[in-house]
LUMTINU-109001 format. One record per residue (C-alpha): x, y, z negated; residue in one letter. Coordinates in steps of 0.001 Angstrom, whole numbers, plus 500000, padded with zeros to 6 digits. Each point is the difference from the previous one (the first is absolute). Example, Ala and Ser with C-alpha at 12.3 -4.5 7.8 and 13.67 -1.06 7.14 Angstrom:
BEGIN
512300495500492200A
501370503440500660S
END
This chain:
BEGIN
505038477733502033X
500998503331501666X
496442501775499691X
500058502158496754X
497576499012497240X
496608501843499655X
500558503072497326X
496873498866498403X
501744496799499027X
502176502222497772X
496988501210498050X
499540498474496555X
496452498499498997X
499862502914497439X
500257502711502430X
497564501694502293X
500917501358503097X
499056503482500661X
501920501050503325X
501626498230502705X
501215502093503110X
503087500000502370X
502031503133500648X
498174502354502401X
500415499386503644X
501936503118500562X
503053498540498422X
500341498067503356X
500116503289502039X
503876500473499919X
500516496372501217X
497245500311502642X
501845503111501316X
503267498739499863X
498848496943502081X
498255502148502388X
503098502168500649X
502234497111500402X
497516498507502800X
499729503154501586X
503857500289500302X
500196496650501181X
497390500663502651X
501932503086501039X
503191498095500253X
498403497254502145X
498473502760502170X
502829502062500825X
502996497626499819X
500725497981502940X
498570496668500306X
502258497454498200X
498985496616499027X
502214500213496537X
498766503469499279X
496314498937500492X
500401497021497639X
501594502208497546X
497218502639499915X
497518497046499719X
501667498348497132X
500413503349498184X
496460500753500477X
499033496740498740X
502167500574496872X
498339503315499420X
496549498404500312X
501177496992497534X
501337502576497543X
496668501954500129X
498219496489499413X
502159499379497055X
499104503215498227X
496331499679500876X
499987496578498393X
501945501259496867X
497430502872499649X
497181497402500331X
500955497633497200X
500862503011497624X
497372500449497448X
499449502470497138X
497864498312497269X
498763501923496861X
498611497821497211X
498453501110496718X
503526499131498432X
502538500450502785X
500991501621503287X
501791497673502466X
501685500408503382X
500429496796502040X
502205500177503011X
501897497745502340X
499648497142502383X
503008497727499390X
501234501493497004X
496781500726497733X
500534502836497501X
497404501071497319X
500612503303498220X
498022500405496905X
499170502635497297X
497799499311496916X
497129502888499534X
501133499906496330X
503656501468500820X
498616502730502176X
500669503329498405X
499216502362502963X
498452499556503420X
500720502823502799X
498177500300503167X
501641501758502829X
498425500724503634X
501639501795502920X
498224501920502504X
500247497120502521X
498798497667497183X
496878502117499553X
499260500023503759X
500692496277500521X
498816498652496661X
502959498847497862X
501949501102497041X
502761499107497500X
499456498553496571X
502763500329497474X
499713497625496812X
502378500919497306X
500504497821496732X
501739500852496736X
503817500653500489X
500521497614502877X
499590499514503626X
498009497024500627X
499683497596503128X
497290501962501253X
499964503751499293X
499122501497503575X
497517498984502496X
500045501875503235X
497348500047502593X
497135499120497649X
496761500180501785X
496966501410498462X
502086501625497767X
497413502159497790X
497915496928499314X
503034497832498969X
501594502725497953X
496514500486497940X
499492496095499628X
503478499829498728X
499972502858497759X
496825498779498515X
501499496337499703X
503157501555497920X
498512503177498116X
496326499518499863X
497722498445497431X
500193496097500661X
496323499569499422X
498941502766502546X
501908499082503038X
498814500588503219X
498943496452500590X
497828499759496824X
498089503251500727X
499330498955503744X
498893496249499120X
496535499160500635X
498076499348496901X
498707496497499631X
496422499392500147X
498510498142497090X
496933497811499913X
END
């Protein structure tokens, strides 16, 4: 089957999913801008060059290729997922070739959070996860949405008191009787 498996299928029964997001939509701005510029250039070519059936067909097919390229990038962005459980961080990507990067939370030694001015305005950041002495398959996540909340939750999972994680503090008490 060509469709990628759902990322939740890779979560073990002993794990609890804490966060599940995809990269911020602004990761697509570069591809959207490139496609718009190509289409604008093709419209200019078609408008100002003399009418020619071959040239008209070439510009139409070039526009189709540009739109299909953008569609592919949007589809790849749509299926990509960032999942943080109480035991590991996973990044799932790919449509035809499915790839899962994973880092156990127990190996994390340092957690860095970066945010550019554009990231502050639009709402994304970069998370750098370092482990003891080696670069893991998953060490840098760009365009992370809601970066402050995710950073706090991840730091709490890695370095906080396991009995006092936010999910336990915010859980509603059970009514007895």
